[in-house]
Phi, psi and omega in degrees: 000150181300145179287329182249139180231128177252125177252114186234148183228003178215160178301320180296319178298318181296316177300314185287331173293320176295320177298319178297316180300317180292318181291331183266353187050046188258148173274101188229140172261125178267120180243117175274120174274096192317116177282168182266317184301136186298317182294322178294317179299319180299311179296322179299317179297319180294316179295319180297320178301316181293317179298315180296317178297333179273000175102002177284147177274109184229142172217165185246132177239117182275070183284353176242014184276194177303154190308309182300315180294317181301317181297314181295314184290326175295317179296317180295318180292321178299320178296321178293321178297319179299325185274343186282135175274335176234129180245119180258123182227151177256348185219092178293349179268355183295128179296322180292316179295319178297321178297316179295321180291326180295340179283345182286140175272341180222137184289133173277173165291130184243124176247120178263117177260164186297135166228071185074199185285358178300337178300322178297317180295316182295317179300321178295315181291326176300320184284318190253355176086196185091174181290146173286103187216134180301145189296330185266002179259140179267346182222137180284133178303150183301317181300320180294323178296322181290324183277342188309314181297332182279325186260343182304319180297339184257329182248342189279203189311116175053034177301131180283356184270351190260138169232159176243143171233104197214148172264358184282155180280084184276129181230166177071197181288131184198170175296162173305138187224147172238141184284130171270116182256000184059038180297319181294318179300312182293331179287326188259346180234161173088177000290155185283156168283124186253126178263148178276069183210172176251126180254138175248122178283130179287161181229148177259019180298331175289313183294333177273003175080021184266317181238160182280137183297317183296324178292319180299313181296322177295322178295320177297316179301320178297317181293324177300316181288319186284319186254351185070042180303129180255334184223144176239125181251099187294148166293147185297341182265000183290143180290141182299321182295322179293317179296323178297323178295324178290323177299327180292348176280003181088018181260138176286132178265124180237117180259104181294142175282342184236159174304156189301326181300321178277321180299313182294324182290333179266324183079178001287146183216148181292155179291338179229127183244130175251145177211135168290171182310120187193162176304326187295340177292344177256325185276322184296321175301333177286308186287338182256009179304132179090357183267343184084001179285136180263135178243126181240126178270132181251122179285156176264125181289153183303323184287353178284334191290144176285322187250159173266006181301113183295329180296313180296317180296317180294322179295313180298316180297325182290340182298324183273003181284137175052038180293338180294347176302327180298325179282319184300328183266001178274173185280354182225154178247018188274347179276132180274159178206141178213156175238125179263119181266000000 
């Protein structure tokens, strides 16, 4: 059995686990813990097809499926977790991953790969302690509270078992980290077909309850007028009604079959990309280095937020900090970057 096991639950996690395997020249089995949302499952299948075609060892575990299948796949996955000396995960907050890790009698080497901006939150919690809790939740799920004593020594404050493999701008005290440069992606995709248009990356900040929908839509309308946005690329979690409202602004809706890192590298993609606070403000300058495509990060105004929680506001504002680091550490300086305040 493979020495390294990757447990992934989103398309971004699967891509970054594959990037880690390629960068580490590691013998790793990629296991998708089948997600429930239909759009996420569709993208996962597309990414898995490409990974398998490229020679990666990938399998699917329906850990959220019907009871008989779920029981069998959980047992099989638990056995693989027990045997793995290195466990690669994209979501240290996942209840299923925490449950599987809690079954271990001895901590494996744990590599946390990017699953969006949650990596920034996890690095902060690793350094300063506190409960492992997603940044946009005010209360920890009951299952996580029960598992916390078992997994805290391995994932929690200053655990010596954790490493990071990340494209995010990590600063201050944090676990040992290696930079994800998307070298495998750039080697296997591109150059992209570039359109003479402005693309706006969609955000799920409304769907996660962080910002007000009416403020978000007004902000999109402003960007359409100011930048001449021609295409809107929704996040896979965005509500259909919200996307329909954006289409009524005269913007073409484009739903990528692949995560943005792969979609942008292949194209077609606009010559100028706008994005609200998101992982892509850090990853796209890496994957598009040398193409001449400009990436602009758009800040979220204070009045957009649903809550007065300073922690949530600070976290969102922090996502757009120092995004040019992604360009500075890449092999090319030809990708442009700006932050609109």
